[in-house]
Each structure stands twice: as C-alpha cells, then as structure tokens.
N, C-alpha and C positions, 0 to 999 in steps of 0.2 A: 548590430544586426548580422546574423550569420548568413552566408550565402546558401542558396538552395542546394540540397544534396544532389549528386549525380543521379540521373534517372535510373541507372542500373542498381544503385544502392537503395534508392527509394522504392523501386519495384521489388527488390528482394525483401526489404523490410515489410512492405505492404502484404506480400504473399505470406511471409512468416507469421505476421500478425493475424491474418485471416485464418490460417491453419490452426493457430492456438485458440482463437475465438470459436471456430467451428467445433473443435474438440471439446471446449468448455460447454457450449450449448448442448451438444449431444450427451455429455456426461450428466448434466443437470436437468435434462428434459423431464425426467421422472421424479424430480424433487431434489432438494438440497439436504444431504446427509454428510456425515464425516467421510463416508466412503466415496460418494460421488464427488465431493469437493476435493478429495485427494487426487482424483483424476485431473480436475481442473488445475490444481496446484502443479502437477507434473507437466502439464502442457505449458504453463507459464514459465516454469523452470527451464524447459527446453528453449523457449523463446528468448529468455534472458541470457542463455549460455553463449549466444553469438554476440560478443561485445562490439563487433564492427558495426552493428545496426544502431548503436546508442552512444555515438561519439560526442565529444565536446564541440566539434565543428557544427553538428546538427542541433545539439541540445546544450547550449552553453550553461555553465555553472552560474549560480546567483552572484550578483555584483553589488557594489555600493552598500555594503553592510548587511545585505539580505542573507539569510541562512538557508533558504529553500526556494527552488524553482520547480514548479509542477507543470508538466506538459501533458495535454490530452493527446493520446495517440490514436484512439479509436473509440467509437460509440455506436451501439446498435440504434438507439433512438434517444430522445431527451429523457426518458425514464428507464432505459435499459442498461444492459451490460456495457461497462465502460473500462477502458484501459488507460492508465497514466504512467509516465516516467517521472520519478522523483529524483532530483539532484540536490543533495544536501551537504552543507559544510559541517566540519567538526564543531562540536558544541551545541548543535541543534538538539533540542529535547521536545518531545511531545508527551504530555502527561497521560496517565491511564485513561482509556476511552473505549467505548464500543462503537459499532458501525450501523447497527439496525438492519444491515444486509450482510450477505456473505462477502468475504474478502480473501484474496490470495496475494502474497508478496513474494517476489523472487529477486535475488541479488544479481546485478550485472557486474558491478565493480564495488569493492569496499565492503565493510562490515557495518550492518545496522543492528544494534543491540536491542532486541525486543524483550521487554518484561511481560510475562504472562501472569495475570492476576485472577484471583477468585474473590467474588463478593460474598461476604459472610452474613450480612443482614438481609432482611426480607423486603427492603425497599418501602416499608410502610410509613416511614417518616420522611416527608418531603425535604430535599436538600441535604439529607444525611446519608452516609454510606460508610461501611467498614470493608476495607480491602486487605487482602493478604497476597504478597507476591509468591507465586508458586515456582517460577522458573525464570531464567534469563537465557534467551536463545541468541547466539551470535549468527545472525542471519546473513548469508552470503559467504560463510566459511565453507571449507571443504566438507565439514561434517553436516552442516545444515544450510543448504542453498535457498530454501523456500519454506513458507509456512502458509497454512490455511486456517481461516477463522470463521466460525459460525456467527450469525447476526448478534448474538448476545455475549460472545467472547470479549474479554477485556484485555487490551495490551497497551504498552507504552513503548516509546521509541527514544533511543539515545545514540548520537553519532560521536564516538570517541576517537582518540588518536589525532592524526594530523592530515588525513586524506579525505578528499571529497568522495562521496558515495553516489552510485547510480543504481536505483532499484525500480523494478516494474511493480505497479500496484493495480490489481484488477478487482472490480466491485460489481455486485449484482445490479446496482443503480449508481448514477453519478453522485459524487460527493456533494455537488452543488444542490441536490434535491433532498439530502438527508438532514432534515430539520429537527429530528428528535433524538439525535445522538447525545449521549451523556459523557461528560468528562469529570474525572474524579481527582480529589486532593486527598491522598491516603493519610498524610500527616494530620490534616485538619479534620478528617472524617466527614468531608462534605462532597457534594456533587451538584452539577448544574448542566444546563443545555450547552452543547458544544457548537461553536461557529466553524465555518469551513476553513478559516485561516487565510493562507496566501491565495492570491488570485491565480486561477489556472491559465496557463498560456496555451494558445491554440494555433 
C-alpha cells in the first residue's frame, strides 16, 4: 500500500486534471468529430507531459504476476467523462477492439505500440470479422505522444521492450459501463463481446 501523496502534489495533480477535463468538455460540447477530439487529445497530452504527477510512489506498478494496473483518476459521473492511468508491464498485449465511445490516450512514460486496424467486412455475419492492420503507432515517442479514437475506431495494444509504461486514457464513458465493445481475432477472422479485463483501482 503506497503512502498518501503530499497535499501539494495531490493539489497540483487535481488542478491539472480539472484543467484538462474542462478543456475536453468545452471542445466536445458541440459534438464529437475528428477535429474536436483532437483538441481533447492535446489537452490530455499536456496533462501527461508532467511526469511528476504520475509516479510509482502514488500509482504502483502491477505485482505478483499481474501485467496491468488501471487507476481511476477522475470521473464526471457514473456514466460520463472518465480518466484513467494505465501502468503496464512489458509483454502486455490487448487484441484489436473498439470502445463504442470516443477515447484519447497520451504517454507519460514508455512506449505503447498501438495497432490501427480497418474492418473490411460489413458485419452481417455474427461472430465473423475481417481486419487489416493499417498502421502501428509508437505512442509516447517523441514523434507521437498521443492518439484520439472515434467510437468505432479499432486499435490494439502491445508493450514491447523491458520497461514499464504509464499512459493516461480518457473516455467519453467509463470502461466499466461499455458492455457492447467488440474484440477481434484477426487470424481466426472472428469477433465477440469484450469484457472490461482488469479491475480498476480507485
């Protein structure tokens, strides 16, 4: 169990989080488009850039064989805008999936390799899907610190190398409420409903 962070640090973090969330609400007030979502992505990128707010002391890495620790940082309400910090170990992989809500991801420390996928079929056959990988984004690198995803965008996640990564994930709704997400197996050509995975730490 980590000790409580100093009030000054916690206060600085809370203020920075609220600034990012306020900018996001303002950007998306008129609707979610690629353009407005890019403003939200930039706000999250700025929040992630202060690595002193997201330390191991306050948000420990997963232990005892676990590959991922997900912390809830802020939430508008049980169905609203939600911010998480993901701490993941090398070797962690998340197969291609959608979110059914908009999402932004920004790197704090380390590289999260995001595959960006296109769905080629029309979805008319239940449980079947054909995907094609369009790109791989080294998220958290100097070239690409953050990414924005529309509700039906499909991406995958892989943590390579030997370093633990810390990334902020922001969603239009809490992951725990997203019961209709789809996860894909590109090799098998199949798809199914996706579970929330690890339990969120609060």
